[in-house]
C-alpha positions as CSV (number, residue, x, y, z in Angstrom):
1,M,37.8,93.0,0.2
2,S,38.6,90.2,2.5
3,T,37.0,88.8,5.5
4,F,40.2,90.4,7.4
5,E,39.3,94.0,6.0
6,K,35.8,93.3,7.1
7,V,36.1,92.7,10.7
8,R,38.7,95.6,11.4
9,K,36.7,98.2,9.7
10,M,33.8,96.2,11.5
11,I,35.4,97.0,14.5
12,L,36.5,100.2,14.2
13,V,32.7,101.3,12.6
14,L,31.8,100.1,16.9
15,V,34.9,101.6,18.3
16,V,33.8,104.7,16.4
17,G,30.2,104.7,18.2
18,A,31.2,103.7,21.5
19,A,33.1,106.5,21.8
20,L,30.4,109.0,20.3
21,T,27.8,107.3,22.2
22,L,29.8,107.7,25.7
23,S,31.7,111.9,24.7
24,F,27.8,112.2,24.6
25,S,26.5,112.5,27.6
26,C,25.4,115.9,30.5
27,T,26.0,113.6,33.3
28,K,29.9,112.4,34.9
29,H,27.5,108.7,35.4
30,P,26.5,106.9,32.2
31,N,22.7,106.6,32.6
32,E,21.5,102.4,31.9
33,E,20.3,103.1,28.2
34,Q,24.1,104.3,28.1
35,I,25.7,101.5,29.7
36,R,23.5,99.0,27.8
37,V,24.6,100.4,24.5
38,M,28.8,99.6,25.5
39,E,28.0,96.7,26.7
40,E,26.3,95.8,23.2
41,T,29.4,97.0,21.5
42,R,31.7,95.5,23.4
43,S,30.6,92.0,23.0
44,A,30.2,93.2,19.3
45,A,34.3,94.3,20.0
46,L,34.8,90.8,21.3
47,S,32.2,89.4,19.0
48,A,34.3,90.3,16.1
49,E,37.6,90.2,17.6
50,Q,37.0,85.7,18.2
51,K,35.8,85.6,14.6
52,L,39.2,87.4,13.3
53,E,40.9,85.1,15.4
54,D,39.0,82.4,13.9
55,T,39.7,83.3,10.7
56,K,42.4,83.6,11.6
57,K,43.5,79.7,11.9
58,Q,41.9,79.0,9.5
59,C,43.5,80.6,6.4
60,Q,47.3,79.3,8.7
61,D,45.8,76.4,8.1
62,L,44.7,76.1,4.9
63,E,47.4,77.6,4.2
64,K,49.5,74.3,5.9
65,E,47.0,71.6,4.3
66,L,48.8,73.8,0.9
67,A,51.9,73.1,1.5
68,Q,51.5,69.3,1.9
69,K,49.2,69.3,-1.5
70,Q,52.0,70.4,-3.1
71,Q,54.7,68.7,-1.7
72,K,52.6,65.3,-2.4
73,A,52.3,66.5,-6.3
74,Q,55.9,67.6,-6.4
75,K,56.7,63.9,-4.8
76,A,54.6,62.4,-7.6
77,K,55.7,64.6,-10.6
78,D,59.7,63.2,-9.3
79,Q,58.4,60.4,-8.6
80,K,56.8,60.5,-13.0
81,A,60.1,62.2,-14.1
82,A,61.7,58.5,-12.5
83,V,59.7,56.8,-14.1
84,E,59.6,58.2,-17.4
85,Q,63.8,57.9,-17.2
86,R,63.4,54.0,-16.6
87,V,61.3,53.4,-19.4
88,Q,63.5,56.0,-21.8
89,G,66.4,53.5,-20.7
90,W,64.5,50.7,-21.9
91,T,62.8,51.2,-25.1
92,G,66.5,53.0,-26.0
93,N,68.1,49.6,-25.6
């Protein structure tokens, strides 16, 4: 399971937990315990969302780095092929 899926699942669990907690209240207004739980859930959700964004950015950075390295490797292969062709021309004379 990827990190993205784990974070997404964690957010879903927190939201469902918050909804269940709020739905079982007996009064129209939440009590202090319910407010505390709601704030903790909100904080956890915000933290998970931030972690998701950080992970996405890290993934983008790694993909960019990979593309640069692949381009550098292709350039090196092209240079090697050119050198081998010149060497072949020298030994073929």
